[in-house]
MDTraj code that builds the backbone (N, CA, C; nanometers):
import mdtraj as md
import numpy as np

residues = "MET TYR GLU ILE ASN VAL THR GLY THR PHE LEU VAL THR ARG ALA VAL PRO ALA SER MET LYS SER GLN GLU LEU VAL ALA ALA SER PRO GLN ALA SER GLU ARG GLY THR THR ARG GLY SER ILE VAL ILE LEU GLY SER THR SER ALA PHE ILE ALA THR PRO LYS MET ILE GLN TYR THR ALA ALA LYS HIS ALA VAL LEU GLY ILE THR LYS THR ALA ALA LEU ASP ASN ALA SER TYR GLY ILE ARG VAL ASN SER VAL CYS PRO SER TRP VAL ASP ALA PRO MET VAL ARG LYS ALA MET ASP ASP VAL PRO ASP LEU GLU ARG THR ILE ARG THR ALA VAL PRO ILE GLY ARG ILE ALA LEU ALA ASP GLU VAL ALA ASP ALA VAL MET PHE LEU CYS SER PRO MET SER SER TYR ALA VAL GLY CYS ASN LEU ILE LEU ASP GLY GLY THR THR LEU SER GLY ARG".split()
xyz = np.array([
    [0.0990, -0.1303, 0.0002],
    [0.0090, 0.0079, -0.0053],
    [0.0819, 0.1302, 0.0013],
    [0.1842, 0.1262, 0.0985],
    [0.2678, 0.2345, 0.1110],
    [0.3703, 0.2434, -0.0105],
    [0.4135, 0.1566, -0.0654],
    [0.4913, 0.1689, -0.1742],
    [0.4584, 0.2010, -0.2988],
    [0.3225, 0.1636, -0.3480],
    [0.2541, 0.2072, -0.4683],
    [0.2032, 0.3670, -0.4480],
    [0.1424, 0.3846, -0.3309],
    [0.0627, 0.5176, -0.3282],
    [0.1755, 0.6172, -0.2728],
    [0.2636, 0.5807, -0.1844],
    [0.3710, 0.6889, -0.1444],
    [0.4873, 0.7104, -0.2291],
    [0.5803, 0.5872, -0.2230],
    [0.6732, 0.5748, -0.2939],
    [0.6730, 0.5884, -0.4401],
    [0.5715, 0.5528, -0.5011],
    [0.5504, 0.5567, -0.6393],
    [0.5212, 0.6974, -0.6716],
    [0.4301, 0.7785, -0.5941],
    [0.4024, 0.9113, -0.6227],
    [0.5297, 0.9905, -0.5917],
    [0.5994, 0.9736, -0.5104],
    [0.7290, 1.0430, -0.4859],
    [0.8078, 1.0338, -0.6079],
    [0.8332, 0.9153, -0.6554],
    [0.9426, 0.8876, -0.7511],
    [0.8801, 0.9583, -0.8841],
    [0.7436, 0.9587, -0.9066],
    [0.7026, 1.0103, -1.0266],
    [0.7222, 1.1607, -1.0239],
    [0.6791, 1.2296, -0.8958],
    [0.6801, 1.3819, -0.8915],
    [0.8398, 1.4297, -0.8772],
    [0.9236, 1.3213, -0.8712],
    [1.0461, 1.3755, -0.8919],
    [1.1123, 1.3479, -1.0129],
    [1.0662, 1.2535, -1.0913],
    [1.1288, 1.2386, -1.2364],
    [1.0628, 1.3141, -1.3205],
    [0.9365, 1.3149, -1.3245],
    [0.8644, 1.3935, -1.4444],
    [0.9185, 1.5409, -1.4508],
    [0.9232, 1.6103, -1.3388],
    [0.9514, 1.7443, -1.3462],
    [1.0910, 1.7717, -1.4121],
    [1.1614, 1.6902, -1.3787],
    [1.3198, 1.6809, -1.4203],
    [1.3147, 1.6848, -1.5710],
    [1.2282, 1.6215, -1.6471],
    [1.2134, 1.6145, -1.7946],
    [1.1452, 1.7553, -1.8237],
    [1.0299, 1.7812, -1.7680],
    [0.9488, 1.8911, -1.8008],
    [1.0249, 2.0122, -1.7929],
    [1.1185, 2.0382, -1.7026],
    [1.2020, 2.1509, -1.7031],
    [1.2644, 2.2027, -1.8246],
    [1.3062, 2.0879, -1.8998],
    [1.3744, 2.1204, -2.0298],
    [1.2909, 2.1683, -2.1381],
    [1.1522, 2.1529, -2.1142],
    [1.0616, 2.1791, -2.2359],
    [1.0671, 2.3476, -2.2376],
    [1.0259, 2.3908, -2.3672],
    [0.9953, 2.5358, -2.3741],
    [0.8719, 2.5884, -2.2967],
    [0.8879, 2.7035, -2.2459],
    [0.7700, 2.7572, -2.1881],
    [0.6744, 2.8042, -2.3007],
    [0.5438, 2.7703, -2.2657],
    [0.4441, 2.8102, -2.3932],
    [0.3352, 2.8975, -2.3135],
    [0.2554, 2.9504, -2.3926],
    [0.1444, 3.0203, -2.3320],
    [0.0458, 2.9250, -2.2470],
    [0.0151, 2.9646, -2.1211],
    [-0.0885, 2.8842, -2.0649],
    [-0.2299, 2.8734, -2.1295],
    [-0.2690, 2.9827, -2.2084],
    [-0.3739, 2.9899, -2.2825],
    [-0.3629, 3.0756, -2.3963],
    [-0.3554, 3.0298, -2.5178],
    [-0.3354, 3.1066, -2.6377],
    [-0.4261, 3.2321, -2.6531],
    [-0.5339, 3.2229, -2.5741],
    [-0.6524, 3.3289, -2.5933],
    [-0.6202, 3.4312, -2.4883],
    [-0.5476, 3.4023, -2.3881],
    [-0.5449, 3.5015, -2.2590],
    [-0.3978, 3.4920, -2.2092],
    [-0.3149, 3.5867, -2.2606],
    [-0.1753, 3.5960, -2.2387],
    [-0.1649, 3.6168, -2.0836],
    [-0.2500, 3.6812, -2.0263],
    [-0.2390, 3.7314, -1.8835],
    [-0.2305, 3.5987, -1.7878],
    [-0.2747, 3.4957, -1.8454],
    [-0.2691, 3.3624, -1.7710],
    [-0.1055, 3.3006, -1.7633],
    [-0.0329, 3.3735, -1.8208],
    [0.1171, 3.3366, -1.7906],
    [0.1606, 3.2189, -1.8867],
    [0.2758, 3.1746, -1.8454],
    [0.3321, 3.0548, -1.9238],
    [0.3230, 2.9363, -1.8569],
    [0.3513, 2.8319, -1.9146],
    [0.3559, 2.6889, -1.8554],
    [0.4546, 2.5982, -1.9359],
    [0.4886, 2.4950, -1.8476],
    [0.5677, 2.3843, -1.9260],
    [0.4800, 2.2626, -1.8993],
    [0.3592, 2.2724, -1.8279],
    [0.2724, 2.1486, -1.8276],
    [0.2174, 2.1353, -1.6783],
    [0.1273, 2.0362, -1.6794],
    [0.0776, 2.0106, -1.5423],
    [0.0792, 1.8655, -1.5101],
    [0.0944, 1.8406, -1.3697],
    [0.1079, 1.6913, -1.3057],
    [-0.0165, 1.6922, -1.2320],
    [-0.0877, 1.5823, -1.2428],
    [-0.1937, 1.5474, -1.1647],
    [-0.1767, 1.4114, -1.1081],
    [-0.1884, 1.4121, -0.9603],
    [-0.1752, 1.3131, -0.8812],
    [-0.2995, 1.2601, -0.8453],
    [-0.3164, 1.1240, -0.8469],
    [-0.4427, 1.0656, -0.7848],
    [-0.4393, 1.0423, -0.6495],
    [-0.5282, 1.1244, -0.5701],
    [-0.5295, 1.1214, -0.4355],
    [-0.6679, 1.0471, -0.4041],
    [-0.7080, 1.0888, -0.2863],
    [-0.8405, 1.0055, -0.2343],
    [-0.8903, 1.0865, -0.1215],
    [-1.0178, 1.0832, -0.1193],
    [-1.0912, 1.1497, 0.0022],
    [-1.0442, 1.1013, 0.1389],
    [-0.9689, 0.9783, 0.1379],
    [-0.9201, 0.9318, 0.2545],
    [-0.7968, 1.0141, 0.3106],
    [-0.7666, 1.1090, 0.2128],
    [-0.6667, 1.2085, 0.2653],
    [-0.7290, 1.3264, 0.3480],
    [-0.8626, 1.3239, 0.3419],
    [-0.9304, 1.4143, 0.4296],
    [-1.0043, 1.3710, 0.5447],
    [-1.0550, 1.2360, 0.5234],
    [-1.1459, 1.1602, 0.6376],
    [-1.0813, 1.0181, 0.6549],
    [-1.0900, 0.9944, 0.7759],
    [-1.0374, 0.8696, 0.8285],
    [-1.1445, 0.7468, 0.7821],
    [-1.1029, 0.6394, 0.7432],
    [-1.2007, 0.5212, 0.7278],
    [-1.1601, 0.4039, 0.8249],
    [-1.2418, 0.3548, 0.8967],
    [-1.2134, 0.2616, 1.0108],
    [-1.1572, 0.1219, 0.9515],
    [-1.0600, 0.0976, 1.0035],
    [-0.9802, -0.0499, 0.9548],
    [-0.8970, -0.0260, 0.8215],
    [-0.8828, 0.0933, 0.7982],
    [-0.8065, 0.1466, 0.6713],
    [-0.6929, 0.2232, 0.7016],
    [-0.6239, 0.1962, 0.8045],
    [-0.5156, 0.2811, 0.8493],
    [-0.3944, 0.2894, 0.7502],
    [-0.3588, 0.1947, 0.6722],
    [-0.2507, 0.1847, 0.5856],
    [-0.2962, 0.2699, 0.4611],
    [-0.4244, 0.2645, 0.4122],
    [-0.4529, 0.3344, 0.3083],
    [-0.4793, 0.4918, 0.3343],
    [-0.5321, 0.5213, 0.4467],
    [-0.5512, 0.6642, 0.5033],
    [-0.4127, 0.7247, 0.5304],
    [-0.3369, 0.6499, 0.5919],
    [-0.1905, 0.7177, 0.5973],
    [-0.1192, 0.7443, 0.4675],
    [-0.1406, 0.6521, 0.3695],
    [-0.0691, 0.6625, 0.2418],
    [-0.1293, 0.7774, 0.1644],
    [-0.2642, 0.7993, 0.1743],
    [-0.3309, 0.9001, 0.0857],
    [-0.2974, 1.0390, 0.1706],
    [-0.2663, 1.0301, 0.3018],
    [-0.2538, 1.1649, 0.3677],
    [-0.0989, 1.2174, 0.3188],
    [-0.0185, 1.1046, 0.3038],
    [0.1211, 1.1355, 0.2470],
    [0.1249, 1.1908, 0.1195],
    [0.0240, 1.1319, 0.0283],
    [0.0188, 1.1912, -0.1192],
    [-0.0440, 1.3368, -0.1112],
    [-0.1144, 1.3505, -0.0284],
    [-0.1518, 1.5091, -0.0068],
    [-0.0388, 1.5960, 0.0176],
    [0.0581, 1.5590, 0.1146],
    [0.1658, 1.6385, 0.1401],
    [0.2597, 1.6277, 0.0069],
    [0.2754, 1.5135, -0.0534],
    [0.3736, 1.5308, -0.1770],
    [0.3203, 1.6089, -0.2834],
    [0.1605, 1.6227, -0.3222],
    [0.1136, 1.7184, -0.4009],
    [0.1421, 1.8620, -0.3494],
    [0.1176, 1.8938, -0.2249],
    [0.1514, 2.0238, -0.2119],
    [0.3050, 2.0766, -0.1985],
    [0.4077, 1.9750, -0.1697],
    [0.5274, 2.0094, -0.1605],
    [0.5928, 2.0085, -0.3054],
    [0.5530, 1.9309, -0.3758],
    [0.5858, 1.9127, -0.5368],
    [0.5309, 2.0327, -0.6258],
    [0.4076, 2.0945, -0.5649],
    [0.3553, 2.2233, -0.6273],
    [0.4466, 2.3327, -0.5896],
    [0.4814, 2.3408, -0.4756],
    [0.5835, 2.4720, -0.4399],
    [0.7059, 2.4327, -0.5062],
    [0.7748, 2.3239, -0.5218],
    [0.8982, 2.3023, -0.5590],
    [0.9032, 2.3301, -0.7291],
    [0.7917, 2.3127, -0.7872],
    [0.7854, 2.3336, -0.9397],
    [0.7115, 2.4394, -0.9827],
    [0.6640, 2.5290, -0.9157],
    [0.5471, 2.6523, -0.9522],
    [0.6484, 2.7535, -1.0314],
    [0.7660, 2.7726, -0.9844],
    [0.8420, 2.8673, -1.0426],
    [0.9115, 2.8366, -1.1723],
    [0.9072, 2.7005, -1.2217],
    [0.9538, 2.6426, -1.3346],
    [0.8200, 2.6299, -1.4370],
    [0.7029, 2.6898, -1.4051],
    [0.5940, 2.6778, -1.4847],
    [0.5318, 2.5205, -1.4852],
    [0.5591, 2.4696, -1.3967],
    [0.4899, 2.3293, -1.3765],
    [0.3999, 2.3230, -1.2592],
    [0.2623, 2.3201, -1.2941],
    [0.1646, 2.3077, -1.1922],
    [0.1425, 2.1653, -1.1419],
    [0.1347, 2.1345, -1.0263],
    [0.1162, 2.0027, -0.9666],
    [-0.0184, 2.0199, -0.8804],
    [-0.1232, 1.9450, -0.9009],
    [-0.2501, 1.9386, -0.8245],
    [-0.2898, 1.7764, -0.8232],
    [-0.3870, 1.7456, -0.7409],
    [-0.4437, 1.6118, -0.7105],
    [-0.5799, 1.6116, -0.7418],
    [-0.6390, 1.5048, -0.7721],
    [-0.7812, 1.4715, -0.7770],
    [-0.8081, 1.3683, -0.6697],
    [-0.8983, 1.3776, -0.5745],
    [-0.9215, 1.3072, -0.4717],
    [-1.0749, 1.2601, -0.4599],
    [-1.0829, 1.1349, -0.5508],
    [-1.2198, 1.0765, -0.5398],
    [-1.2590, 0.9843, -0.4226],
    [-1.3710, 0.9615, -0.4048],
    [-1.4304, 0.8703, -0.3087],
    [-1.4300, 0.7372, -0.3839],
    [-1.5465, 0.6787, -0.3750],
    [-1.5610, 0.5497, -0.4548],
    [-1.5926, 0.5636, -0.6116],
    [-1.5045, 0.5017, -0.6843],
    [-1.5105, 0.5064, -0.8254],
    [-1.5363, 0.3711, -0.8899],
    [-1.6336, 0.3743, -0.9772],
    [-1.6659, 0.2381, -1.0471],
    [-1.5532, 0.2013, -1.1404],
    [-1.4523, 0.1119, -1.0689],
    [-1.3449, 0.0785, -1.1273],
    [-1.3126, -0.0782, -1.0782],
    [-1.2354, -0.1398, -1.1492],
    [-1.2253, -0.3077, -1.1329],
    [-1.2042, -0.3251, -0.9792],
    [-1.1225, -0.2545, -0.9181],
    [-1.0853, -0.2880, -0.7614],
    [-1.2004, -0.2607, -0.6846],
    [-1.2913, -0.1647, -0.7202],
    [-1.4062, -0.1265, -0.6327],
    [-1.5150, -0.2336, -0.6732],
    [-1.5162, -0.2747, -0.8073],
    [-1.6152, -0.3714, -0.8475],
    [-1.5824, -0.5074, -0.7758],
    [-1.4684, -0.5474, -0.7590],
    [-1.4193, -0.6649, -0.6946],
    [-1.4783, -0.6521, -0.5462],
    [-1.4342, -0.5441, -0.4685],
    [-1.4639, -0.5296, -0.3372],
    [-1.6292, -0.5484, -0.3129],
    [-1.7173, -0.4672, -0.4011],
    [-1.8483, -0.4893, -0.4128],
    [-1.8950, -0.6328, -0.4282],
    [-1.8388, -0.7209, -0.5214],
    [-1.8761, -0.8565, -0.5345],
    [-1.8244, -0.9301, -0.4153],
    [-1.7087, -0.9132, -0.3407],
    [-1.6862, -0.9707, -0.2210],
    [-1.7454, -0.9312, -0.0878],
    [-1.7848, -0.8115, -0.0974],
    [-1.8517, -0.7568, 0.0466],
    [-1.9986, -0.7597, 0.0442],
    [-2.0579, -0.8246, 0.0980],
    [-2.2177, -0.8143, 0.0902],
    [-2.2682, -0.6670, 0.1419],
    [-2.3647, -0.6117, 0.0596],
    [-2.4193, -0.4861, 0.0905],
    [-2.3165, -0.3725, 0.0794],
    [-2.2096, -0.3760, 0.0219],
    [-2.0990, -0.2794, -0.0072],
    [-2.1736, -0.1824, -0.1143],
    [-2.2204, -0.2163, -0.2036],
    [-2.2741, -0.1232, -0.3210],
    [-2.4022, -0.0356, -0.2597],
    [-2.4615, -0.1081, -0.1737],
    [-2.5749, -0.0450, -0.1041],
    [-2.5398, 0.0720, -0.0105],
    [-2.4128, 0.0246, 0.0497],
    [-2.3588, 0.1258, 0.1635],
    [-2.3107, 0.2519, 0.0932],
    [-2.2246, 0.2099, -0.0176],
    [-2.1936, 0.3418, -0.0864],
    [-2.2888, 0.4195, -0.1431],
    [-2.3908, 0.3686, -0.2078],
    [-2.5196, 0.4379, -0.2456],
    [-2.5654, 0.5464, -0.1282],
    [-2.5702, 0.4687, -0.0210],
    [-2.6370, 0.5262, 0.1152],
    [-2.5398, 0.6480, 0.1356],
    [-2.4122, 0.6348, 0.1434],
    [-2.3151, 0.7252, 0.1999],
    [-2.2754, 0.8449, 0.1020],
    [-2.3131, 0.8328, -0.0214],
    [-2.3077, 0.9238, -0.1127],
    [-2.4235, 1.0268, -0.1331],
    [-2.4158, 1.1391, -0.0972],
    [-2.5380, 1.2186, -0.1138],
    [-2.6088, 1.2349, -0.2585],
    [-2.5280, 1.2191, -0.3629],
    [-2.6212, 1.2168, -0.4890],
    [-2.6630, 1.0770, -0.5254],
    [-2.6272, 0.9744, -0.4472],
    [-2.6725, 0.8352, -0.4448],
    [-2.6094, 0.7326, -0.5330],
    [-2.5067, 0.7679, -0.5868],
    [-2.4272, 0.6772, -0.6783],
    [-2.2804, 0.6887, -0.6675],
    [-2.2293, 0.5916, -0.7295],
    [-2.0676, 0.5651, -0.7228],
    [-2.0155, 0.6663, -0.8644],
    [-1.8995, 0.7218, -0.8300],
    [-1.8380, 0.7939, -0.9566],
    [-1.8115, 0.7093, -1.0701],
    [-1.8227, 0.7724, -1.1787],
    [-1.7613, 0.6881, -1.3102],
    [-1.6307, 0.7310, -1.3213],
    [-1.5683, 0.6369, -1.3885],
    [-1.4078, 0.6659, -1.4066],
    [-1.4056, 0.7875, -1.5188],
    [-1.4867, 0.8027, -1.6032],
    [-1.4878, 0.9172, -1.6860],
    [-1.4856, 1.0712, -1.6050],
    [-1.5763, 1.0503, -1.4858],
    [-1.5920, 1.1606, -1.4090],
    [-1.4539, 1.2108, -1.3620],
    [-1.3776, 1.1150, -1.3093],
    [-1.2390, 1.1325, -1.2556],
    [-1.1548, 1.1853, -1.3695],
    [-1.1736, 1.1342, -1.4947],
    [-1.0870, 1.1664, -1.5927],
    [-1.1146, 1.3053, -1.6358],
    [-1.2386, 1.3437, -1.6309],
    [-1.2900, 1.4891, -1.6606],
    [-1.2169, 1.5935, -1.5579],
    [-1.2108, 1.5472, -1.4449],
    [-1.1670, 1.6401, -1.3392],
    [-0.9802, 1.6543, -1.3727],
    [-0.9352, 1.5494, -1.4093],
    [-0.7882, 1.5407, -1.4482],
    [-0.7637, 1.6430, -1.5537],
    [-0.8625, 1.6185, -1.6663],
    [-0.8464, 1.7043, -1.7811],
    [-0.8570, 1.8613, -1.7538],
    [-0.9598, 1.8784, -1.6495],
    [-0.9598, 2.0227, -1.6341],
    [-0.8416, 2.0730, -1.5422],
    [-0.7728, 2.0022, -1.4702],
    [-0.6620, 2.0454, -1.4031],
    [-0.5344, 2.0600, -1.4999],
    [-0.5453, 1.9820, -1.6157],
    [-0.4396, 2.0039, -1.6971],
    [-0.4835, 2.1041, -1.8181],
    [-0.6000, 2.1750, -1.7987],
    [-0.6304, 2.2693, -1.8988],
    [-0.6071, 2.4088, -1.8805],
    [-0.5964, 2.5064, -1.9619],
    [-0.5922, 2.6558, -1.9231],
    [-0.6896, 2.7048, -1.8264],
    [-0.8063, 2.6323, -1.8246],
    [-0.9316, 2.6679, -1.7344],
    [-0.8743, 2.6678, -1.6016],
    [-0.7753, 2.5991, -1.5461],
    [-0.7309, 2.5818, -1.4097],
    [-0.5596, 2.6488, -1.4103],
    [-0.5515, 2.7423, -1.4794],
    [-0.4110, 2.7966, -1.4970],
    [-0.3600, 2.8559, -1.3774],
    [-0.4511, 2.8854, -1.2665],
    [-0.4077, 2.9363, -1.1288],
    [-0.4097, 2.8267, -1.0235],
    [-0.4586, 2.7173, -1.0724],
    [-0.4690, 2.6104, -0.9580],
    [-0.3191, 2.5625, -0.9345],
    [-0.2547, 2.5746, -0.8250],
    [-0.1345, 2.5095, -0.7815],
    [-0.1515, 2.4543, -0.6548],
    [-0.1364, 2.3222, -0.6399],
    [-0.1172, 2.2539, -0.5006],
    [-0.2628, 2.2371, -0.4436],
    [-0.3524, 2.2274, -0.5399],
    [-0.4843, 2.2104, -0.5117],
    [-0.5149, 2.0567, -0.4901],
    [-0.6144, 2.0084, -0.4255],
    [-0.6513, 1.8705, -0.4063],
    [-0.7987, 1.8675, -0.4140],
    [-0.8470, 1.8584, -0.5285],
    [-0.9807, 1.8545, -0.5936],
    [-1.0605, 1.7375, -0.5237],
    [-1.1599, 1.7486, -0.4224],
    [-1.2337, 1.6503, -0.3804],
    [-1.3341, 1.6217, -0.4767],
    [-1.3400, 1.4919, -0.5094],
    [-1.4646, 1.4556, -0.6110],
    [-1.5437, 1.3424, -0.5497],
    [-1.6295, 1.3754, -0.4914],
    [-1.6992, 1.2468, -0.4003],
    [-1.8490, 1.2656, -0.3847],
    [-1.9083, 1.3384, -0.4774],
    [-2.0628, 1.3281, -0.4678],
    [-2.1076, 1.3943, -0.3485],
    [-2.0263, 1.4675, -0.2746],
    [-2.0757, 1.5178, -0.1522],
    [-2.0412, 1.4250, -0.0273],
    [-1.9905, 1.3311, -0.0436],
    [-1.9615, 1.2240, 0.0717],
    [-1.8826, 1.2889, 0.2036],
    [-1.7879, 1.3848, 0.1726],
    [-1.7065, 1.4414, 0.2841],
    [-1.7836, 1.5527, 0.3214],
    [-1.8868, 1.6134, 0.2938],
    [-1.9667, 1.7246, 0.3574],
    [-2.0155, 1.6959, 0.4822],
    [-2.0670, 1.5737, 0.5018],
    [-2.1373, 1.5555, 0.6393],
    [-2.0485, 1.4938, 0.7451],
    [-1.9468, 1.4345, 0.7025],
    [-1.8362, 1.3684, 0.7980],
    [-1.8926, 1.2395, 0.8606],
    [-1.9976, 1.1824, 0.7914],
    [-2.0569, 1.0576, 0.8480],
    [-1.9603, 0.9331, 0.7965],
])
top = md.Topology()
chain = top.add_chain()
for i, resn in enumerate(residues, 1):
    res = top.add_residue(resn, chain, resSeq=i)
    for name in ("N", "CA", "C"):
        top.add_atom(name, md.element.get_by_symbol(name[0]), res)
traj = md.Trajectory(xyz[None], top)
């Protein structure tokens, strides 16, 4: 858990900017020069577990808290080079790992639907849309942000 989520994220956020720093600076938005210049964006996959604890998930919660710190530090370390670093922090996403958990754990799907105020699990495409936003000129001022994407789950703290 820790090697994949923390060590992997750390190694990527160390290696990728090294390559990106050699790229030419380009306009962040061809239509709006006042948005400055960029060498690109890095978007890290976080989790709502970086903001709220989940019982019996100490390894995952600790790892995702570390990812939040890596995002913030990498954002500070790379901003002056025109490289923005942010993260997307979803809750439950309809992906193979979660599907397997729903197959293995009775009533997990119902529990998820009950816990999420909009009443459904996130689609992988919705997470991808958030990543694309953070890579786009529309988010040119976003640096070190951790975008919670959870259908309202973390609003009530239940």
